[in-house]
N, C-alpha and C positions, 0 to 999 in steps of 0.2 A: 705330038708334044707341043709344037708351036700354037695349036688351036687351044690347048689346054693353059697355056701361059698368057695367050691372048684374052681368053675368057676370064682368067683370074685378073688380069690388068683391068679389064673393063669393068668386072664387078667392084673392084677397089676403087676405081674412078667414080662410079656411081654412087658408092657408099659415102666416099669423102664428098661428093657434091651434095647428097642429102644432108649430111652432118653439117656442112657449112650453111645450107639453106635454112636449118633450124636452130643455128646458133643465135644467141641473143646479142644485145648491145655489147660491143667491145669483145665479144666471143664468150660472154657469161650467160649460161643458160638458166632459164626460169627453173626455180626449184632446186637449184644446186646447193649442196650442203658445204659448210665450212670445210670440212676435210678434203673437199675437191677443188679448193681454191688456194691461191698463193697469198696468204694473209701477210700483211706488213704491220698492221697495228689494230687492236680491238678498241672500240669507242663506247663510253657509257651510254646506255639507253634504257628506257623503262621496259620492264618485262612485259610481254614474252619477246618483244623485238631485240634484235641484236644489230650491231653496226661494226663493219670492219673495213679498213682501208686495205686494198688488195693490189697486186700487180695483175693485169689483165692480159689475155692472150692475144688481142687485136687493138693495141692502144693507137691513139690518134695524135698527131704531133702538136695539136692545139692544146692537149690537156697534160697537167703534171701530176695529177692524182685522182684515183678512183675509189668509190666506196659503194659497198652494197648493205642493203638492210634485208634482213630475213627473221623468220621464227624457225625453230626446230622443226615444227609441224610441217610448214609450207616451203622451206627452203628459201632461196633468193627471190624476193618479190619487188625490189627497187634496185636500180643502177644509177649512181651519179658519177659525174665526171666534173673535175674542177679545173678551170683553164689557167695557163700560165698568166703571171702578173704583167700587166702593161705598165711600166713605171712612166711617171710624169705624162699622163694621158689626160690632162685636164679637160681638153676639147672632146675626148672620146673618140678620137680619129682611129686609133689602133683597134679599141675593142669593138667599134661598130664595124670597121672592115672584117674583123674576125667573125663578127655575129652574122653579117650578111653572108659571108662564104658558108658558113656552117648551116644557116638557114636555106641557102640555095640547095646545098647537098641533101639536106633532110627533106626538102620539098620535093626533089627528084624521086626519092624513095617513098615517101610517105603521103605525098599530095600537098595541097595548099592549107597552111595553117591559119589559126586566128592570131592576128598580130595587135599588139599594145604597144605603142610609142607616143608617150605624154609626159608633161610635167604636172605634178599636182597643183590644185588651185591653192594660191597663197603660198608657193614654194618661195623660201629664202634664197635658194641657190638656184638662180634662174638664168643668169648670163651665160653666153656661149662658153666662156672659159671655166664654168662651173659644172659641166657635164659629169665628171667623175664625182665631184662633191655631192651634187643632187642624187647620183645613184647611191653613194654611201650614206647619205641621210634619209633615204627611201622617199625622196621627193620626186623622183624620176622612175618611170617604167619602161623597159625596152625588153619585150618578151614576146615569145611565139609559142603557141599550144597546138599540138597535133592530138586528135582522137583517132586512132588507127582502127580501121574496120576489122572486125573479127575474121580471122583467116587461118586455115590449119597450119600454114607454113610461118606463121607470125606469133611470137610470144608476148609483143609489145602491145599495152592498151593504150597508154598516154605518154606524151613527151612534152617537155617544157625546156626551152632554150632562153636563157636571158643574160643580159649584161648586168655586171655587178660592180659595186664600189668596194675596193679595198682599203682606201683612204680617201681624203680629199683630193688627191692627185692621181691615185692608181686604180686600174680597173682590171677585170678578168671576165671570163665567161663561165657560165654554169649550164650544165645540161643533165636532165634527169629522165630517166625511163621508168614508169609504172608498169610492171608486167601483169599478164592476165590473172594472176593469183594475188595481187595486191589487195583486192576486197577482202579475201580471206586472212591476210595479214592484219587488216583493219579490224575485222570482226574479232579475232583472237585478242588484239589489245583492247578493244571495247569490253569484251567479256572479262578479261583480267581485271580492268580498271573497275567495272562494276561489282566485282567480287568484295570489294572494299566497303561497299555502300550499306 
């Protein structure tokens, strides 16, 4: 009897480990359907794409909201996370610290990214106290991009981490994951758009 219980416990552990290994970002699986998710709100998008704010199985304390993009045919193909707002972050100290922490964690898991950290030529918001304003006015870029190698245990194709401006003085982080089926979502959207030509 002990052997049967031990074998069942081992099989359960292996199954749980395999499930965890194949879970997507924040516990959202590629291809998941709306009925399988905890929907908070539906957002307007051009058909066939649908977008929903959701509660995720594995949240991260840096983020306060999560969104998925899907089509009925492909299921979830993109996962987005919107970070908490850093108020009065004119110099960008808080958002840069959060960005660096997340970038380090993502780099440990997915390898080194392509980094972009620059102020646009001719920017009006260029002083050190204008960091938040320059993000808000799209005059500054602070972003990292990962192209994830194809791997049977990984559903992620591309990742983008970026610092964003919420106002002239407030900042936040955004993180998006394009899943392996994202190209299918794009093709369906293009096909729908082209039907009206």
